[in-house]
N, C-alpha and C positions, 0 to 999 in steps of 0.2 A: 533513439530512445535514451541512450546514455548521455547525450548532450544536455538533457534537461535536468539530470541529477547532478548537482554540483558538489555534494559532499556525502560522506558515509552515513551521516545521520538521516538524510533524506531517504536513503535506500533501506533502512532497517524495517520500516513497516511493510515493505514489499518482499522481504526475504521469504516469507511463508508461501509466496506465489511462484517461486523460482521453478518448481517442478511442473507448473502449469503455465507455459508461455502465453497461451491465448488469454488467460485471466490476468497475467502480469501486464500484457500489452493493453488490455482493456482498462486496468486500473491507472496506468500511466496516461492513457488517452483521456480518461475521465478527469484526472487531476489537471491536465493541461487545458481541458475545455473550460473548467471553472476558473482557472487562474493561469495566465501565460507565463508567470514566474512562480511556480509552486514551491511551497515550503514543506517541511517535514510533516506538519499537521495536514496539509492538503493531500499528500501521498497516503497518509494513514487513513484519512476519511475516505478516500477513493478505494483503498484496499478493503475497508470495512463494507463499502457498498457492493463491491464485486463479490466478496466472500465473507459474509458475516461470521464472526467468531462466536462459538458457543460459550455460555458462561461456565466458569470452572466450578467444579463441585468442591465444597468445603470438606476437608478430611477430618474425620472425628478421631480422636486419640483414645 
């Protein structure tokens, strides 16, 4: 898995999946399936597909 991530920027979208190795592996596999040489945006899109982020609430002052 680490051989496909070439630099730190590519790993940033995957950091929130570190505590869940099966989801991390699924996101990397999905990114590789779509593109044999994935970029940062490919990893980010795969991470969003595996675990969608909830929208942030706007804080009122």
